[in-house]
N, C-alpha and C positions, 0 to 999 in steps of 0.2 A: 511758509509761515507756520509757526509752532501752534499747537493746540491751545497753549496758554494765552498766546497773543490773540488767537481767534476768540477765545472766551472773553477776554478783556474788551475787545471790539464789540462783541455781542452785548455785553453789559452796558457799555457806553452808548450804544445805539438805542438800547431799550430805555435808558434813563433820559435821553434828550429827544423829545419828539421833533419830527421834521417840521420845517416852518409852515407848511400847508396844514399839518395836523394841528399845530399850535394855534394857527389862525382860526381853524374850525372850532377848536375848543373855546377860544376867546369869544367867538361869535355866539356859540351856544350858551356860554355863561352870561354874556350880555343879554341874550334873548330871555334866558330864565330870570335874570334880575328884573328886566322890564315887565315880564308877565306877572311876576310876584308883586311889583309895585302897583300895577294896574288892578290886580285882584284886591290888594289892601285898600286902594282908594275907593273902589266900588263898594267894598264891605263897609268902610267907614262912612261913606255917604248914605248908604242904606240905614245904617244905625242912626246917623244924625237926623235923617228924615223921620225916624220913629220916636225921637225924644219928645217929651212933654215940654211945655214952655218953662216949667219949674226946673227941669233938668238943664235946659239951655241956659237959664239964668245962672245956675250954679257954675257953669263953665264960661260965662261971660259972653254969650252969643244971643243975639236977638232971633226970634222966630223968622224974621225976614232974611237975615244973614244965613240961617240954616237952610232955608228953602232955596236960596240962591246957590249955595254950595252943593246941596243935594241934587240940584238940577243939572249940574255940570256932567258932561260925559267922563268916563273913567280915564280916558287918555289925556285929559286936560288937567293941568296942575292947578 
């Protein structure tokens, strides 16, 4: 095999990850997305719990609804 063909094969091999590597990257990206979503939920619920009744009225939520939402664990939608 010529060196040119070997270089082409090396470039193609580097461009396309093996199925196992692609699956691992997919798993890591899904895990990252899930963790980011959980963090955003927890942060939003903490902020909701700290809002005054006037602020809650501005966004159309009763204090009871805000308390119910803030009491949910971060993994529950």
